[in-house]
N, C-alpha and C positions, 0 to 999 in steps of 0.2 A: 503493500499499500504506500502510496506516496503521502507526503505531509501537507499538501496544500488543498483546501476544499473551496470550491467555486460554486456559489449559489446563483442559479440562473432560472428566469421563467420567460417564455416567449410572450407573456402578457406585459412585460416591462414596456413593450412598445405602446401600450395605452397611456403612457405618461408623455402626452403629446399636447403642447399648448397651441397648436395651430399654425397655418401658413404664415410666414414672416417672422415667427418667433424663433430664437435659437433653440429652445427645448423642443425638439421634435422626436417622435417615437421611434424613428429608423436608427437613432445613434447607437443603440445596444445592438442591433442586428449588424450595423456597419462596423462596430467595433469587433464583433466575433468574426467577421471576415478576415480582419488583420490578424486576429489571434490564430486563425487556422493557417494563415500563411506562414506563422511562426512556430507551428506545430505545438501550440500551448495546450490546446484542450486534451491532447492524447497523454499529457503528463499532469492533468488535474483530475481529481475526484469531483465530479459534476452532481449536483443535487438541486431539487426544486426547494423553493421556500416553504416552510410549514406556517401556516397562517396563525398569527398570534390573536390574543384576545384584546378588546378594548382596554381592559384593566392594565395591560402593559403600556399602551399608549399614555394612560393617565400617570405613568411613573414621571412624565415631565410635563404633559400638556393638561390644561385645565378642562374640567368636564364641559363647561360652557363652550370653550372653543372647539372641541371634538364635536359637539352637538351642532355648532355652526357649520363645520365642514360637512358633516352629514346632510344638513339641510341644503345646502348649496349643491352637493352631490346628487341629491334627489331631483332637484328642479333644474339644475344648470343655470340658475340665476342667483344673483346676490354677490356678497364679497366676504372673505374672511381674512383680509390682510392687504399687503402691498406687494405689487409686481407678481402677483399669482392669478392667472385668469381662471374663471370659473367655467366648469363644464360637468355635465352628468357623468357620474361614475368617478369623481376625482377622488372621493374618499376611499374607494376600493383599491385604486392604483396606489394611493399614499400608503394604505395598510399593507398592500403587498410589498412595497419597497422596504418599510420598516421591518416586515416579517422576514424578509431576506437577509437583513443585518443581523436580527435577533438569532435566526437560523444558523448563520456563520458562527456567531458567538457561542451558541450551544455546542456546535461541532468541536470548536477548539477548546472548550472547557470540558466536555463530557467525553471526548475521544482523543485519539492519538494525533490528531491534526495540530500543527503549530502555526499555520497561516489560514485564515478564513478570508475570502473575497466576496464582496457584493458591489458590482459595478453600478447598480441602480440605488446608490446610497451616498451618504455624505451631505446630507441636506442641512448645512451649518448655520443658515441664516435664520430659520424659523425660531420664534420665541414661544414661550409656553402658551401664550394667549393670542397669537396671531401668526399667519404665514407671511414670509418675507423673501424677496430675492430669489423666486423660482421654487422656494421650499415650503412644503406643505407641513409635514411633520418632521421634526428634527430627530432623525434616526440616530445620530451620533450622541445626543444627550440621552435619548430614550435607551439605548443599548447600554451606555455607561451606567445609567441608574439601574438598569436590570441586573448587570453584573455586580453592582454594589450590594443590592438589596435582595436578589434572588439567588445569587451564585457566590455570595460570601467573599467577593473579590475585596482586597484592602487598599490597593494603589493601582490606579489607571493613569496612564499618560496619553494625552491626545496630541498628536502631531498633524498639523494642517498646512500644506503648502499649495493649496488653491490660490489663484491670483487674488481673491478676495478675502478680506479679514474674516474669520469664522465668528461673528458677533453673537449669534445665537448660543453657540457652544460655550464661549467665554461667559456670556451672562448666566448660563446654566450652573456653572461651577465656580463662580467668582468668590464665594465664601466657603469653599470646600477644600480641605487640605489632602482629601483622598484622590482627588483628580488633578492632575498637573496638566494644563492646557498650554500648548505652544502654537503659534501662528506665524508663518512666513508669507508675506502678502505685499502686493503693490501698495505703496504709500497711500493710506486713505485720504490724504488731502486731494488725491487725483482720481479716486476710484471708489465705487460703492464698497461698503455702507457709509463712508465719509465720516461717521460720527464716532467710530471706534477703531481700535487697532494700533494705538499709540504705545510708546515705550513706557509711559508712566502709569499704564494700567497693569497692575502687578497683583491684583486680588485685594479682598478686604477681609477683616476679621480672621476666622481660622484659615482662610483661603490666601492670606497675605504671603506673598512670595511664590505662589503656585500658579501664576499666569505670567507668560512671557510673550511678548510680541516683537517681531523683527520686521521693520518697515524696509521694502526694498524699492529702489528708484523706479519711477514710471518706465523708463527704458532699460530695466534690469537685464543683464546678459548673464550667461552661465557662471562666469567667474565670480560675479557679485553674489548670486544665490549661493554658490558653493561656499564662499567665505563665510556667509551668514550660517549656513547649514552646519559648518564645521564646529560651531559653538554647542550644538545639540548633543553630541556624545557625552560630554561632561554632565549635562543635565540629567540624561538617562541614568548614567552611573550613579549620581548622587540621590536620585529619586527612587531607583530600583523598582520599576513597575512590575507588576505581575502580567498586566495586559497592556499592549500599546495599540491604540486605535489610530489608524493612519487615514487622513482624508487626502487621497492621492490626486486631487484635481490637477488637471493639465492645461487649464485656461490661460496660464501664464506663457504658453507657448507663442512664439513669433507668429504662427499661422493663424492665431485666434484673436480676432479683432475685438473681443468683448474686454480685453484689457491692452494695455500698451507694453506689457513685458515682452522680452525678446529671448525667452528660454528655447533651448533646443532639446532634443532627446537625451542629450549628454547630462543634462542637469538632473533629469528624472532617473536616468540610469545610475549616476553617482549617488544620489540620496537613497534610493532603494537598496543598493549594494551596502552601503554604510549601515543601514538599518538591519539588514540580515546578518551582517557580521557581528553587530552588537547584540542581536537576538541569540546568536550562538553562544557569545561571551556571558551574557547576563541572564539568559534562560527565560526571557519573557515570550509570551505569545502575541501575534499580530493580527489584528482585525482591519483589513483594508477595503475602504469605502471610495467609490469612484469619484464623486465630486464633479467639478466642471471641466468644459471642454466640448466645443460645438462645431468643430471643423474636421472634415474627413478627407483623406485617411489618417490625419495626424492623430485623432482621438484614440483610436485603436492601436496605432504604432506606440504612443507614448504611455498609454496604459500598459500595453503589450510588454514594453521593455521592463517595466516594473514587475509584472507577473512573471516574466522570464527570469528575472533575478530571484524571486521568491522560490522558483522551481529549481533553478541551477545552484543555489547556495546550499540546497540540501544535497542534490545529485553529486555535487563536488566533494562533500565531506561525509556523506553517508546520514543516516538518520541521527538527529541531534536534538 
């Protein structure tokens, strides 16, 4: 058995915000086409999501917000936040997406898998009471709370190198010392969400010192990203997480006009190799969630190089 579990459903294509919107349902199928070219799927254990209960969504989101999403889903009308179009069935696909993340988490906790992947995840902008920035339910926060409250995990680190600051995730754990949140992102003076993601945001109360933001220049290239990322290994060593949740968004790629960053595949290759080497050394498990990226074939290629490293870092040194 290999050590990497990949959670996938053909119904991910239902996460489609319509013509002219960057979030189209074919992004997952097109990514899979690139994975096949890299021969990745033959080296992954592929499973379907196991649908979770509403009670797990409530580990982060408020009952009123969940009800609002359900009502909009039933009618296709109304609103439950910012930058999230309404359509019939939106609750069901949002639930499926979170279910895939929780399913991957269960596999790495309850089985011999050391890396779990859900490319239809990483929705880091959603707040507990509203959707934001293409994100309906914040599967990052939900799954981290699930691991803390249902699986008795004591220390979780979240690393997010999507081009946009993971503001919903930061907000979720800003007062929590059990979850260390790290975000590398384009300078929020120049990119959504604009209001957060600055260096002075280090946590509050019990969470003071457990939040770290690395602002990257608007035209950031690989060398600048790598320079900042090289500060992460020491943080991992000091915190000693049991689980590392990676938001592996690739919308900082130069092909993706949703940001102005200029990263190439080399940046994502470097970061994922470093994390896998640290995983071997420090014995944590990795839950990797897709995040942003809206141009093809770049999306599948830049996700693919990371998944390839998840696989090869095991194949190169045996089961670890």
